[in-house]
TORMI-353770 format. One line per 3 residues: number of its first residue (from 1); for each residue x, y, z of N, C-alpha, C, O. Coordinates in Angstrom, 2 decimals. Example, Ala and Ser with C-alpha at 12.3 -4.5 7.8 and 13.67 -1.06 7.14 Angstrom:
1> 13.19,-5.69,7.80,12.30,-4.50,7.80,13.20,-3.30,7.80,14.24,-3.32,8.46 ~ 12.85,-2.25,7.08,13.67,-1.06,7.14,12.90,0.03,7.87,13.41,1.14,8.04
This chain:
1> 9.72,1.80,13.39,9.76,0.46,13.91,8.65,-0.36,13.27,7.55,0.14,13.08 ~ 8.93,-1.63,12.93,7.92,-2.47,12.30,6.73,-2.68,13.22,6.88,-2.79,14.43 ~ 5.54,-2.72,12.64,4.32,-2.89,13.42,4.22,-4.32,13.95,3.98,-4.51,15.14
4> 4.40,-5.30,13.10,4.30,-6.70,13.47,5.19,-7.53,12.58,5.46,-7.16,11.43 ~ 5.66,-8.66,13.10,6.52,-9.52,12.31,5.77,-10.11,11.12,6.39,-10.40,10.09 ~ 4.45,-10.28,11.23,3.69,-10.85,10.12,3.34,-9.82,9.05,2.77,-10.17,8.02
7> 3.69,-8.55,9.29,3.44,-7.49,8.31,4.74,-6.71,8.05,4.88,-5.57,8.50 ~ 5.68,-7.32,7.33,6.97,-6.64,7.11,6.86,-5.38,6.26,7.79,-4.58,6.23 ~ 5.74,-5.19,5.59,5.56,-4.03,4.71,5.12,-2.78,5.47,5.05,-1.70,4.88
10> 4.80,-2.92,6.76,4.24,-1.82,7.55,5.22,-1.37,8.63,5.75,-2.19,9.38 ~ 5.45,-0.05,8.69,6.31,0.54,9.72,5.55,1.69,10.36,4.96,2.52,9.66 ~ 5.56,1.73,11.68,4.91,2.82,12.41,5.85,4.01,12.45,7.02,3.86,12.79
13> 5.34,5.19,12.11,6.12,6.43,12.14,6.53,6.71,13.59,5.70,6.66,14.49 ~ 7.80,6.99,13.79,8.32,7.23,15.15,7.66,8.42,15.82,7.53,8.45,17.05 ~ 7.24,9.40,15.04,6.60,10.58,15.62,5.15,10.31,16.01,4.51,11.16,16.63
16> 4.64,9.15,15.64,3.27,8.81,15.95,2.27,9.42,14.99,1.07,9.40,15.24 ~ 2.76,9.97,13.88,1.89,10.64,12.92,1.61,9.77,11.71,1.81,10.20,10.57 ~ 1.15,8.55,11.93,0.80,7.68,10.83,1.74,6.51,10.68,2.46,6.14,11.61
19> 1.73,5.92,9.48,2.49,4.72,9.18,3.15,4.84,7.82,2.73,5.64,6.98 ~ 4.18,4.03,7.61,4.78,3.91,6.29,4.47,2.52,5.76,4.62,1.52,6.46 ~ 4.03,2.48,4.52,3.69,1.22,3.87,4.58,1.06,2.65,4.62,1.94,1.78
22> 5.29,-0.06,2.57,6.12,-0.37,1.42,5.28,-1.20,0.44,4.67,-2.20,0.81 ~ 5.27,-0.75,-0.81,4.40,-1.36,-1.82,5.22,-1.68,-3.07,6.09,-0.91,-3.46 ~ 4.92,-2.80,-3.68,5.46,-3.13,-5.00,4.27,-3.20,-5.94,3.36,-4.01,-5.74
25> 4.26,-2.35,-6.96,3.11,-2.29,-7.86,3.36,-3.09,-9.13,4.48,-3.24,-9.61 ~ 2.26,-3.61,-9.66,2.24,-4.30,-10.95,1.21,-3.58,-11.80,0.01,-3.85,-11.67 ~ 1.64,-2.65,-12.67,0.69,-1.88,-13.47,0.06,-2.72,-14.59,0.52,-3.82,-14.89
28> -0.98,-2.17,-15.20,-1.69,-2.78,-16.33,-2.40,-4.07,-15.99,-2.53,-4.94,-16.85 ~ -2.86,-4.23,-14.77,-3.61,-5.42,-14.37,-5.07,-5.25,-14.79,-5.50,-4.15,-15.15 ~ -5.82,-6.31,-14.74,-7.24,-6.26,-15.09,-8.04,-5.45,-14.09,-9.01,-4.78,-14.46
31> -7.64,-5.51,-12.82,-8.32,-4.73,-11.78,-7.31,-4.43,-10.68,-6.28,-5.10,-10.57 ~ -7.61,-3.43,-9.87,-6.71,-3.05,-8.78,-7.04,-3.89,-7.56,-8.19,-3.93,-7.11 ~ -6.03,-4.58,-7.02,-6.24,-5.45,-5.87,-4.91,-5.83,-5.24,-3.86,-5.77,-5.89
34> -4.96,-6.22,-3.97,-3.78,-6.73,-3.26,-3.47,-8.12,-3.79,-4.37,-8.93,-4.01 ~ -2.19,-8.39,-4.00,-1.76,-9.69,-4.52,-0.73,-10.32,-3.61,0.14,-11.06,-4.08 ~ -0.80,-10.06,-2.31,0.10,-10.69,-1.36,1.25,-9.81,-0.93,1.26,-8.60,-1.19
37> 2.22,-10.43,-0.28,3.44,-9.74,0.16,4.61,-10.38,-0.56,4.71,-11.60,-0.64 ~ 5.48,-9.54,-1.09,6.65,-10.03,-1.82,7.87,-9.23,-1.40,7.90,-8.01,-1.54 ~ 8.87,-9.91,-0.88,10.15,-9.29,-0.54,9.97,-8.08,0.38,10.58,-7.03,0.17
40> 9.13,-8.22,1.40,8.94,-7.17,2.39,8.05,-6.02,1.96,8.00,-4.99,2.62 ~ 7.34,-6.19,0.84,6.45,-5.13,0.35,5.09,-5.72,-0.01,4.99,-6.87,-0.43 ~ 4.07,-4.92,0.17,2.73,-5.32,-0.23,2.65,-5.24,-1.75,2.89,-4.18,-2.32
43> 2.32,-6.34,-2.39,2.20,-6.33,-3.85,0.77,-5.94,-4.22,-0.19,-6.55,-3.76 ~ 0.67,-4.91,-5.05,-0.63,-4.41,-5.49,-0.67,-4.39,-7.01,0.19,-3.79,-7.65 ~ -1.66,-5.06,-7.56,-1.88,-5.02,-9.01,-2.75,-3.81,-9.29,-3.77,-3.61,-8.65
46> -2.34,-3.00,-10.26,-3.04,-1.75,-10.57,-3.66,-1.79,-11.96,-3.02,-2.19,-12.93 ~ -4.91,-1.37,-12.04,-5.61,-1.30,-13.32,-5.34,0.05,-13.97,-6.27,0.74,-14.40 ~ -4.08,0.41,-14.05,-3.67,1.67,-14.68,-2.27,1.47,-15.24,-1.47,0.73,-14.68
49> -1.99,2.12,-16.36,-0.64,1.99,-16.93,0.37,2.86,-16.18,0.01,3.84,-15.52 ~ 1.62,2.48,-16.29,2.69,3.25,-15.65,3.13,4.37,-16.59,4.30,4.46,-16.97 ~ 2.19,5.21,-16.95,2.45,6.32,-17.88,1.96,7.61,-17.24,0.84,7.68,-16.75
52> 2.82,8.63,-17.25,2.44,9.97,-16.80,1.83,9.99,-15.39,0.93,10.80,-15.12 ~ 2.30,9.13,-14.51,1.84,9.13,-13.13,0.48,8.51,-12.89,-0.06,8.61,-11.79 ~ -0.10,7.88,-13.91,-1.45,7.31,-13.75,-1.47,6.16,-12.75,-2.44,6.02,-11.99
55> -0.43,5.33,-12.74,-0.38,4.21,-11.79,-0.25,4.75,-10.36,-0.89,4.22,-9.45 ~ 0.57,5.77,-10.15,0.70,6.36,-8.82,-0.62,6.94,-8.35,-1.02,6.72,-7.20 ~ -1.30,7.67,-9.21,-2.59,8.26,-8.85,-3.61,7.19,-8.51,-4.36,7.33,-7.54
58> -3.65,6.11,-9.29,-4.57,5.00,-9.03,-4.26,4.36,-7.69,-5.17,4.06,-6.91 ~ -2.98,4.14,-7.40,-2.57,3.52,-6.15,-3.03,4.35,-4.95,-3.63,3.81,-4.01 ~ -2.76,5.65,-4.97,-3.10,6.51,-3.84,-4.61,6.62,-3.65,-5.10,6.56,-2.53
61> -5.34,6.78,-4.74,-6.80,6.90,-4.66,-7.41,5.58,-4.19,-8.29,5.59,-3.32 ~ -6.97,4.46,-4.74,-7.50,3.16,-4.36,-7.25,2.86,-2.88,-8.15,2.41,-2.17 ~ -6.02,3.10,-2.41,-5.70,2.80,-1.02,-6.50,3.68,-0.06,-7.02,3.18,0.94
64> -6.61,4.96,-0.36,-7.39,5.85,0.50,-8.84,5.38,0.57,-9.43,5.32,1.65 ~ -9.41,5.05,-0.58,-10.81,4.60,-0.62,-10.97,3.28,0.14,-11.93,3.11,0.89 ~ -10.03,2.35,-0.07,-10.11,1.05,0.60,-10.01,1.17,2.12,-10.63,0.39,2.85
67> -9.24,2.15,2.59,-9.06,2.35,4.04,-10.13,3.26,4.63,-10.19,3.44,5.85 ~ -10.97,3.85,3.78,-12.00,4.77,4.27,-11.41,6.09,4.72,-11.93,6.72,5.64 ~ -10.34,6.52,4.07,-9.65,7.76,4.43,-9.81,8.78,3.31,-10.06,8.41,2.17
70> -9.67,10.06,3.62,-9.63,11.05,2.54,-8.36,10.86,1.72,-7.34,10.40,2.24 ~ -8.41,11.22,0.46,-7.27,11.04,-0.44,-6.00,11.71,0.10,-4.90,11.19,-0.09 ~ -6.13,12.84,0.76,-4.96,13.57,1.26,-4.26,12.82,2.40,-3.15,13.20,2.78
73> -4.87,11.76,2.94,-4.27,10.99,4.03,-3.24,9.97,3.54,-2.54,9.37,4.35 ~ -3.15,9.78,2.23,-2.20,8.82,1.66,-1.29,9.59,0.70,-1.75,10.17,-0.28 ~ 0.02,9.59,1.00,0.97,10.31,0.15,2.13,9.42,-0.25,2.53,8.52,0.49
76> 2.65,9.70,-1.43,3.82,8.99,-1.95,5.07,9.70,-1.44,5.27,10.88,-1.71 ~ 5.91,8.97,-0.69,7.12,9.59,-0.14,8.40,9.05,-0.78,9.48,9.59,-0.54 ~ 8.28,8.02,-1.58,9.46,7.49,-2.25,9.09,6.52,-3.36,8.09,5.82,-3.26
79> 9.89,6.49,-4.42,9.68,5.54,-5.50,8.73,6.01,-6.59,8.05,5.20,-7.21 ~ 8.69,7.31,-6.82,7.75,7.86,-7.80,7.89,7.20,-9.18,6.89,6.97,-9.86 ~ 9.11,6.89,-9.59,9.35,6.31,-10.90,9.72,4.83,-10.84,10.20,4.27,-11.83
82> 9.50,4.20,-9.70,9.88,2.81,-9.49,8.64,1.96,-9.20,7.58,2.49,-8.84 ~ 8.78,0.66,-9.36,7.69,-0.23,-8.96,7.64,-0.39,-7.44,6.59,-0.72,-6.88 ~ 8.77,-0.15,-6.78,8.82,-0.20,-5.31,8.55,1.20,-4.78,9.24,2.15,-5.15
85> 7.55,1.33,-3.93,7.12,2.65,-3.45,7.03,2.66,-1.94,6.81,1.62,-1.30 ~ 7.19,3.85,-1.37,6.97,4.06,0.06,5.83,5.07,0.18,5.88,6.16,-0.39 ~ 4.81,4.67,0.92,3.65,5.53,1.11,3.55,5.91,2.58,3.84,5.11,3.46
88> 3.14,7.14,2.84,2.81,7.55,4.20,1.29,7.54,4.29,0.60,8.16,3.48 ~ 0.79,6.84,5.30,-0.66,6.73,5.50,-0.98,7.36,6.85,-0.49,6.92,7.89 ~ -1.78,8.39,6.81,-2.13,9.15,8.01,-3.32,8.50,8.71,-4.45,8.98,8.65
91> -3.02,7.38,9.39,-4.03,6.69,10.20,-3.29,5.88,11.26,-2.07,5.75,11.21 ~ -4.03,5.36,12.19,-3.41,4.57,13.24,-2.89,3.24,12.73,-3.45,2.66,11.80 ~ -1.82,2.74,13.33,-1.25,1.47,12.89,-2.22,0.30,13.05,-2.17,-0.64,12.26
94> -3.08,0.35,14.05,-4.04,-0.75,14.24,-5.02,-0.82,13.09,-5.36,-1.90,12.61 ~ -5.50,0.34,12.63,-6.44,0.39,11.51,-5.80,-0.19,10.24,-6.41,-1.01,9.55 ~ -4.58,0.23,9.95,-3.89,-0.24,8.75,-3.53,-1.72,8.86,-3.68,-2.46,7.90
97> -3.06,-2.15,10.03,-2.70,-3.56,10.22,-3.92,-4.46,10.08,-3.83,-5.54,9.49 ~ -5.06,-4.05,10.62,-6.29,-4.83,10.50,-6.70,-4.96,9.04,-7.07,-6.04,8.59 ~ -6.63,-3.85,8.31,-6.98,-3.88,6.88,-6.03,-4.80,6.11,-6.47,-5.60,5.28
100> -4.72,-4.67,6.39,-3.74,-5.52,5.70,-4.00,-6.99,5.95,-3.97,-7.80,5.02 ~ -4.23,-7.35,7.20,-4.49,-8.76,7.52,-5.74,-9.27,6.81,-5.75,-10.40,6.33 ~ -6.78,-8.46,6.73,-8.01,-8.85,6.05,-7.74,-9.06,4.55,-8.24,-10.02,3.96
103> -6.96,-8.17,3.95,-6.64,-8.29,2.53,-5.82,-9.56,2.26,-6.06,-10.27,1.29 ~ -4.85,-9.82,3.12,-3.99,-10.98,2.93,-4.73,-12.28,3.22,-4.46,-13.31,2.59 ~ -5.68,-12.25,4.16,-6.47,-13.43,4.47,-7.45,-13.76,3.35,-7.86,-14.91,3.18
106> -7.82,-12.74,2.57,-8.74,-12.96,1.45,-8.11,-13.90,0.43,-8.80,-14.49,-0.41 ~ -6.78,-14.01,0.52,-6.09,-15.05,-0.26,-5.95,-14.81,-1.74,-6.31,-15.67,-2.54 ~ -5.44,-13.68,-2.12,-5.14,-13.48,-3.53,-3.90,-14.27,-3.91,-3.27,-14.87,-3.04
109> -3.56,-14.29,-5.17,-2.34,-14.99,-5.58,-1.12,-14.38,-4.91,-0.99,-13.16,-4.83 ~ -0.25,-15.22,-4.46,0.99,-14.75,-3.86,0.88,-14.38,-2.40,1.87,-13.97,-1.80 ~ -0.30,-14.50,-1.80,-0.43,-14.15,-0.39,-0.23,-15.33,0.52,-0.30,-15.20,1.74
């Protein structure tokens, strides 16, 4: 079920074991950062190429670090070879929603 209407990219896991985050990545950016919400997904610019899984690894490591979670708390559950990805984040929905709102309020392009 969606966490909030203002965060269409976030879904709370029905089992209560974390959240699902829908992400659209833009590889080969100058730096890794949130770039708003696009078509129901969090747009993230990645400072890694989409070669040999480097962009996926950068995404998972960056998100875990940004949320203050261990790397094992963020896993890729869909879209390994696509720009559209589904991530499982092992944290409470309030923690993730607060972080998302702060990132979007920071006002990057497209937010």
